[in-house]
N, C-alpha and C positions, 0 to 999 in steps of 0.2 A: 202835517200828522206823521206819525211814526208808525212803521209795520214791518213786516219781515218780507223775505222772498218768496217764502211758501204762501204767504195772506196776500200777496201783491194781487193777484186774479181779480180779488173783490175790490180794487181800486183802479180800474181801467179808466183811464182819460183823467184820472186825479193826480195832482201832485203830492209824492210821499217821501219820507225821509227813512233810509236804511242804513243801520250800522253794520258793518261787515268789513271785508279783507279784500285784497285785490289778489286773485289767485293767478292772472296773467292779464298780459294786454298786446294788443298790435295796433298800428296806426297807419293810415293811408291818406296821405296828401291833407285835407283839411278835416278830416273824422278820425276819431280813436275810439276802439273799441275795449272796453274795460270788462274782464271777466271777474266779476264778484260772488262772493260766498258770504254767507252769514251763518252756518251752522244748520239752518233750515234748508238749504238749497243753493242752486248756483244759476245765477243768471248775468245776462249780457248787458251792460250798459254803455249807450252810445252817446260821444261827447262830439258834437259838432262846433268848430272853431266860431261859424258865425254866430251860433246861438249863445257861446258863452264868453267869447272875448279872448284875444289873442295871449294875455299873460295866464288866464286861467288855462286855456288849451295846451300852452307850452307846459305848465306844471303837470296837467294830466298825463302828457307825454311822457314826462320824467319820472311818473309814479313807479317805485319799485314793488317786486314781487312780495305779498304777505304785509305790505303797509295797511295798517288799520285807519278806517276813514268812515266819516257820516258821507252818504250821497244823496242829495236831492234831485228828483226828475220826476217825470209824467210817466205813469205806466201804460204803454201801448201795446196793443195786439200783434202778435208777430208769429204767423204760421209755421215759419221754419225754425222755430226754438221747440225744444222739447216741453219747455213748460206752456209754450202759446204765446209768451208775452214777455217783454223786454223795458228797460227805461230809458227814454231820454233823457239825459242828465242836464240839470240846469244849473246845478253848482256840488261842490264837495268840500268837505273839510277833513284834513290829516288829522287822525290822532296822534299817531307814532309813526314815524317811518322805518321800515324794516332795512337793515343793510347787509348785502350780502347773504341773503337767506338760503342756508346750503342745498335745498333739495330744489332742482331746477328741473324746467319741463325735458332735459336729457334724459338718457338713460342712466340707471344707478345700479350697482350691485345690492344683491339682499342683504349683505352683512351690514353694508352702509345704511340701508333703509332701515334695517332692524335698529342700527345702533342710533339712528334718529326716529324711531318709532313714534314719539311725542310729537314730532312735526308731521310725519309721515302720514298720520290719520288724518290732515287736514286736506289731503289728496281727493280729488272725485272718485275715484275708484274705490278708495278706502273709506270715504264717506259713503259711498253706495253699500259696502259690505254691512256697516255697522247701522246702516239704517234697514236692511234686512233682518239683520240679527236681532236689532229692536222690535220689527214686526213680529218675528216668531216668537219673542217672549210676550208681547201683548197679545197675540192669539192664543198662546198657552193660557194664560191666566183667563183668558175671554172663554176657552173650551173647559176648563175645570170648573170655574165659579159657575157657567151656564148649567153643568151638570152634576151640581151639588156636591163637589168635591172642597173640603175645607184645606185651607194652607197651613201646613206646619213646618215648622224649622228645627232641624236635628241640629244636635251640636256639631261644630269643626273640630274640637278637641275630643277625641275618645282614650278609652284606655285598654281596647283591644281593635283588633282588625275585623271587620264588615265580614270578610271572606276568608279568613283564616291564612291570607297572604303575608309574607316577609317583606313585600315592596313598599314599605310604609317609611314615612318621614317621623323620625323620633323627636321628642323634645322632653325637657324635663318640665314636669307639673307640681312644681313646690317639691316634696320629697317623692312624688311617684314619678313614673314613668307614662309619657302620654304619646299619642300619635295625630299626625292630621289625617283627618277623616278621607277616607277612599270611597266612602259609600255612605249614604244617610239611611240605607233601607232597613236595617234591623230597627231602628228607632221608629220610622214610619210605620214598621208593623204594629208595634206598640201604640202609634197613634190611631189605626186603623182599628184597633179593639175599641178604641174610645169614642171616636168619631165616625166609623163605619167606611166613608171614602174620604181620603186624604192625598194630599200632594206637596213636595217639597220642591225648591228651586235653591240651589246654591252650589258652592265651590267644592271641589274634591280634588285630591291630591294623590297621585301614583307615583312612586318613585321608582320608575322604570327607565332603564338605561337606553331609551329607544331614540332613534333619530328620524322614524318614518315621516312621511306627508301626514298621515293620521294621528299623529300622537301628541299631546302636550304631557307637561307635567302638573300643571293647575287647568282645571277645566270644569265647567259647569255642568250640571246635571239635573233633569227634571225626572222626578221618582215620584210615581202614583203608586198607593197600596190602597187594596179595596178588599173589604170584609165581605163575607157570602159570596165570593165571586170565583168561579172555577176558572180553569186555563182557556179554554174557548171562549167564556166571557173576557176574559183579560185580551185576547187577541182582537176581538171586535172593536174593543175602546181604543187599543192601540192603532189599528187602522184608519179609524174614524178621527181621532186626533191628529194623526199625520197628513191625513186629507185635508182636515179644516187650518192647518198652519199652511201647507202649501197655496191652497186657494186664497188663503188671507194675503200672502204675499203676493201673488198674482193681481189682487183685486188693488193692493194699496201701495205696492213699490213697481209699479211699470217702469218709472223714469229710470229706477235704480237697475232694475233689470236688464234696461236696455243700455245704460250705461257700462254694465259688466259683461256686454254682450251676451247673455246668455238666452239660449234656444228655449223659449217659454211654451213652445209646441210639447217638448218633453214634459214639462210641469202639467201641462193641461190634462194630461192622461192620469196624473195622480189622484184617484178617487178609489174609494172602497166599493168592493172587497179586493184584498189584495192577494195573489198567488202564495200557495204552499208547497214546499217540497220536505220531506221527511229526511234527517239525516243519513237514513240508510240509502234513500234515492238519491242523495246527494253525492254520497261516496260512488255509486254506480255512475252518475252523470259525469264525474270528474274522472274517472277511469277512462270513460269513453272519451272524455277530451286529451285525454294523453298525460294525465297525473297517475303514472302507473304505480309511483311510491306510496299514496296515499291509501292507507288500510283501516278498517272500521275499528272504532276505539281513539283515533288519532283527532286532535283539534284543527280547525280549519285556520290557514293563514291568509293574509291578504290574497296572493293569487288565487287560492282556490274560490274566495268570497266572489272576488271580481268574475271568475269563470262561472260561476252560479248564476251571478245575477244578469250576465250576457244573455240569457234565455228568456229574460223578461224585461218590459218597458215600464214595470212599477215595481215598488219595492217588494221583495220576497221573504217570507219567513221559512227559515230554516227551523224544524220543529224536532223535539224528541231526540235530544243528543245523549250519548252515554253517561250515565251517572258518574263515571270516574272522572270525566273531564270537567264536571260541572261543580257548583257551589254545594257546601253541604246543606243548606237548607231546601232545595229543590225537592220537590215531592216525587216519588217514583211514579210510574204509570202502574196503575194496578194490573193492569193485563201484561205487562211486561215490564218487571222491575228493574231489568239492567239498564233502562233509559228513563228519563225524567220529563215530567210535563214543563217543558220549557220550548223556547223560540228565541231565536236572534232574527230581527229585520233587518235585511242587508239594502242598502239603497243603491238603486241602479246607476249605471255610468262609472263603476269601479270606485264608489266613495266609501264601501265596505259596511261593516255593522254600524248601526244608528241606534238601535233599541236591543238590550237583553233584559227578558222577562221570563218568570215562570209562575204556577201555582207554587206556594210554600207548604211545606210540610207542618200539618195540624195536630198529628200524632204526638203526645208527649213520648212515649216508648220509643217510636222510630227516632225522634229527635234525641234522645240519650244515646241510642245506638250510634247516631251519626257524629255526636261529640265524640265518643271513644275512638271512632274509625280515622277521623281527623285530628286526634290529639288536641282537642279545645279545651281551654282552662275552665273548670265548671265554675270557678268564682268570677272570672271575667264575664262569663255569659249567662250566670245565673239568672237574672232578670229576663232574659230573652228565653229561657226554658221555661219561665213561669208564664208567659204568654199562651203556652200549650196546655199550663196546669189549671188555669183559672178562666174557664168558659172558652176553650178554643173553638174555633170556627173554620170552614174553608176559606180560605183567602189566596189573592194573586197580586203580582205587582210587576212593575218593570220600571227600567231607569233609560232616560234617553239623554245621548250625550249632545250638547247642543253645538258647540264646535263644527262638529263632523255635519251636523244638520245643516248648519249654516253653510257649510263647503259644498255640499250636495246642490243645495236650493239656490244659491248664489253662482254655483259654477265656478268656484275658486278651487284651484289645485292642491294647496297647501292650507292646513290649520293655522298656521301662524297667522294668516290674514284675518282670522273669523274672530278675535279676540282681541280687545284693545291694547293690551301691553301681554303678549304671549311670555309663557315660562317654558323654556326650553331646555334639553340635556345640559347645554354650554352657555345659556342666556339667562341673566337675572337682572340686566340692565337694558332699557330705563325702568 
């Protein structure tokens, strides 16, 4: 009977066959220990010379790293294994022998591993990170589908910037200029006016020449937009969503979190509601912490966000930033128009901003004024303006950066490990 490592627990005491690869091995006298992987997990196979015969035992001892093979054996309980079981091997068939696999169990430099990213993905650590990423994605769909959101896919090629930014990737679209999308938000606002509550999940691109551990050139965003929802309602959705995702990872990725050495006690605390601090109070807090050069009206950098987050053991919302440093579409606070109804969610443990969100401007005349102030082309944004012209309603939305969220939940230092094939400032290969 063929099965997989993840399903092998259903076959305790039975003989099964698993197709996989040899990730590592060791031998001791008349026993060989094969570390097997098949994409669903990692499992130990025990080869006993007396059970398998001299010839096959010697073949097992000679197997090379990443050789592909079919392994047959009896699944036996093993309390020492993270899985709780292992395989007593009765036979195996080599599919293809791997020779001189470049990534050995020894230490390798980051650039070497990045050059061999297509192979590095096979390692136990990278496998664990990608499984956490997958669970975050699964839980995202679960949360929004359960709460009545419709998934809408915005275009990747656009005729203008979502935020009036110049940090765009330019391409030719036949006879026109086009850009790789830096956000699907504007299109999602149009979708919210048609479907009420919507979300997107797709790639976005930022032509920032940044080399920090928090930045990628190509990354994935989850972007919900919600009609008839004010800023306060949106914050509640955000904290409920992030709480759901974290708890789903805890429930379904325990083995992976253990592999990564993640302190799960810190994740256990991530439950709504989350603390909040105004931009004003954040500036005061930073000055008290020794950031004497920060002044009201300036944006926060990574050191500032980390210092603020240190005061909390949950994600924290920084609310009501000055309008001058935020995007043109954010709604001013009616009681204090110099700040906008927005918030950044800062992850604990120094992982920085994972969500940016706001209530959107719904007043046509105010949006026209913002167009003029930001020098936006009326032609390029005519359709966006019409959303305020035909049945405008209060609405809010936010965007969560997937890779930073994976880094935080998995406890990974650099976002380059949180996406299968990272695109960095000086890396387009493989």
